[in-house]
N, C-alpha and C positions, 0 to 999 in steps of 0.2 A: 454715703453708705447704705443707697437704696439700690445701688449698682446691682443686677442680679435678684433681686427680690422681684419686680416688677418684669410681667412676661412681654417675651417677645416674637415676633410669628416668626417660626421654625418651618421643624419640616411637620409634614404631616404621616403623623406613623403611630397604628392602631398595632399591639405587638400579635394580637389572635390574626388579622389577617397579611399583616405586613413581614413577620417574621419569616422567614423563605424556610423550605424542607431542610434540616439538618442532617439529614440520615447521611452517616459513616463519623460527624463530625465527636471531639474530644473534646471537654468544657473542662474549665478549671477556675472556681469561684472563690477566694476566698472571704470569710465570714459568710457563710453560706447559709448558715443556721436561722437568724433572723431578719429583720428588715428589708434591704435594698437585695441583698444578697440573695434570700428565700425567695422574694419576690420573682426575678433575675432567671433563678433555676424554677420554679412554677412554670413561667411563660416560655422558656426556653426548652423545657420538656417536652409542652405539647406539641414538638416542632419533627421530633424522631431522631434527636441525636444520637450517636449510639453509644457516649457516656457523660454526665457530669457527675465530677469529683466535689466536693464542698468540703473545704477545709475551716476551721476554727479548734479554739482550746475546746470547750467542754463536747464531748464524746454524748451527751447524752444530750444537750441538746440540739447537737444538730442529726441525731438518731429521729427526735421528737419532729423537726423540720422534714424527712426523708420521708415517717410516715404521714407527715400533713399533705407533701406534695405529691404521692402516691395514691393518697386517697382520690385525690382529685387526677390525676393522669396516672391511670396504675399500670400503665408501660413503661413509665420513665423508670429508669437505667441510670443509678443515682448510689454514690459511694461516698460512706465519710475518712476523710485524712486528719487527722489530727496533727493541728499546725498552728502555735504560740508564736506570734511572729514580734515578741520580745524576748526570744531567745532565738539565737542561729543555731545553733544546735537541733533545737526543734526544725526550724523552717530545714534545713540539711535532710533532715531522717525523711519529712514533710517529701522533698524533690527526690530523694530513693525509695521511699515509697511509693510514689507516681512513675517514678522512672524503669520500676521493675516490673508492673506492669500493661504500659501503653507506651506506643514505640511513634503514638503523634500527638499532638494537641495541637487546636484548632484555634481557641478562646481561651486569652487569659485572661480573667477578669480581676486584675486588682481592687478588692472592693471594702474591704476590714479596714476598720483604723477605731481609734480614739480620737478622743473631743475634749480640751481643754480642761485636762485633770491636774491633779496638783502635782507639783514637782517632786520628777521622781526619775530614777535611770531603770533602763533594762539589765534582765541579765549580764549582759554584754558592757553595760557603763554607759548606753548611748540615753540624749535623751529621751524620758518617755514617751513622749508622742511622735519626734524625728523617727527613735527608732520602729517604732512600731509601722508607724504610717509612711516609712521611706526605706529604711536600712531591711528593713523584715521582707519589705517586696522586693527590693531591688536584687536582693540577695534570690529569692526564689526565683526570680525571672531569670535571674543568671544561670540558676544549675537547672534552668527549663529551658535556659536559648536555645542550645543544640536540637532539641524534639522540635519547638518550632520553627527551626528553618528548616529541619529534613520534613518536616512536615510543608515547608512553601515550597521545598525545592521538587515536592512530588507535583507542584500544580494549587495547591489549595491556598484559601484565601483566609491568610491568617491576619487573626488581629489580637493586640493588647488595649485593654480598658483601663485604666488607672482613675479612680473615683479619687477627686479634688475637691476643690468649694471656691467658692468667692470670697470665702474665709483669705485665701492667699494674699488679698490685696492689704490686710494687715501687716503684709513683711516687707521690712525695705531691703532683704538678701538673704543672704544664708551665712548667718555667725558662725561660720567654720568652729573659730578656735572653743567655743563656749558649747559643741555638740556631744559632748564626754563630761554633761555636768545636767546635773538635776534644773539647772534654769537654762540651760541652752543656750545663754547669750544673748535671752529677750528676757520681757520683764513681767510679762504675765503670761499668764494661763492659755489665752484668745494668740497673743501673738504668738508663741510657740506653737500652737495651732494651726496658724497662719504662715508660720515658717515651714513645716510640714506636707502643707497644699500645694506650698510652691514649690519645693523641691517634685512634687510628685509632676506638674506640669515642665518643668525644667527635666524630670527624669524621660520622661515620654520625647520630649524633644528633642533631645541627643540619642535616643535609643533610634528614634526614626530615623535622621542621621547617619546612622553607623547600618540599619540592616533595612532601614527602608528598600534600598535597590535590591536584598539579598529573598523580598517577598513579605514582610513583616511589616504589618501598620499599626502602629501605636499614636493614643491618643489619651487624652486625658476630658474629664467630664465632670462640671458641675451639676449635682440632679437638681437644683431647687431648694426651697426652705419645705422639708420635707417633714411630716409627721412622723420620727420614727423614734424610738427608745434613747437613741443619742442627743437627738434634740433636745427630747424632754426634760429627758437627764441633767441637760447643762440649763438650759432657760425657762424651764416648767417654774419656779419659784421666783422669777424676774416677770413675764409677762403677765403683768398685771394693768389694771387702769385701761385709759384709752389707748396708749401703747399699746399695752399686750393685744386687744384686742385689734388692732390693726396689722399686727405683726402677725395675730394668728388669724387673719384674714388671709394672709399671703401664703399661709400652710399648703402645703399641697400632699396627698392621700400616698402611700410607696407604691400602690399600682403606677399612677401617674408619674412619679419621681423617679420609678425605676426604667420608663419609656430612653431616658438619654441614653442607658449605658446600651440597653439592646439593642437602640438605635446603631451606636457605635461598635457594637458589636457583631451584628449582622444586616447592615444596611449597607445598602446597593455599593459593590465593588466603584469607588470614583468618587461616589457624593459624601464618605467618609476619608476626608484627606489627611492624611500620615502627620504627625505632629501637634494636629492645631489641637486645642482648647476650649471644649462647646460647651453652651447653657443649653438649658431644653426647649424645644429637641432640635440638635443639630444647626444649633445658631453659633455661628464660628467667631469669639472674640479675640480681643486686641489686651484688652484690660490693662496692666501695669507693664511699664517699661522694663522691672528687670523680671517679670515673666518672658519676656522674647529675648532676654539676653542672652547671646548664644555662647559670647566667652566665660559665662557664670556657669550655662548649662555644661560647657566642658567641663567646668572647674569642679562641679559636682561631681560630674562622672566619674573624674581621675580621682579625685579623694573615696568615694566610694569603691572603687574597685581596690585601690590600695588597702582600705581595710577590711574587705572580704575577701582579700587575695587567699589565704587559705583554707579555702570551703569550696571544695569541687568536686565532681561526682566522674 
C-alpha cells in the first residue's frame, strides 16, 4: 500500500519555465476554485492562454479564486462557469454556456472530485463518488467532444487530463449493478472512492482508443499525496503518532502536486502518451491488472454512454 507514496524519478518539469506559450489556447478546468485546480489555473495563466474557464458549484469561491489569481497575473483572462457534477442538468447547462461563447477547446482538465464521503447518491441517483468523479465528468467530456475534435482538426494539440488517484488499487473492478445505490456495490467509503478513480483511468484509456487518431490525447494523473483540503478532511484526524508523522512526511505541497497535471496538459507532444496513467511527474505506471483491462474499459464506456444518451447539445 506504499505504492504511489514514495517518489520515483520522473520528468524534470518546472511550470514557470517549462509550460510553453499558450497563446490562442482555451482551457476548461473543473474544480478550479481551490487546491490543484486553482493552482493549475494560476500556473497556466502566466503563459498567455486566450481564456481559462473555471467550473465549480460555489460561485463566490470561484470568483474569489479568480481575483486571487488575477492579483498574481493581472493579464489573466478567467471566467467562472457554474457546474455541479452531482447534477447532470447542471453539467449540461455548463457545457451549453461554454459552447455558446467558445468555438475551440485545447485543454480539458477533469480536476474536481470528492473523496471517501459517507454513502449518498447524486441528484440523478448514482453513488455519490462515482456520480461526481466519473459520470459528471464523462457527460462534460461527451458534450464538449465536438469542440475538442474541431480544435484538433485545425491542427491544435488537444489534451484531456483526468485527475485519478493511487486509491484506484482498492477497487477490484466496477460493480455496475450497484452504481445506482448509495453503497455503490462496495463496502467502504474509501473503496467507493477507489472505484471512481479506477473509472477515471479506464475512461481515458477508452477515450484515447476512440479519439486518439483524431488528435485528442487523453491521460489520467495521480498527483501524489497532496496537502489539500480534500486529503485533510478525510485523513486529518487519523494521521496521529508515528504513522501520522511518516505519512505527513510524504505529503507534497499543492504547487508540487499540480506539476503532474500541468505536465500532462502542456508537456511536449510525444512525451505525453495518450491512454497513459501517470504518477509524479510523467512516470508511466501500469498498476493493477484491472486498470489495464481493455474489455472493462469498453464495458464502462458503453454503460456510461447508455446512461447519458438523453443528454446532447
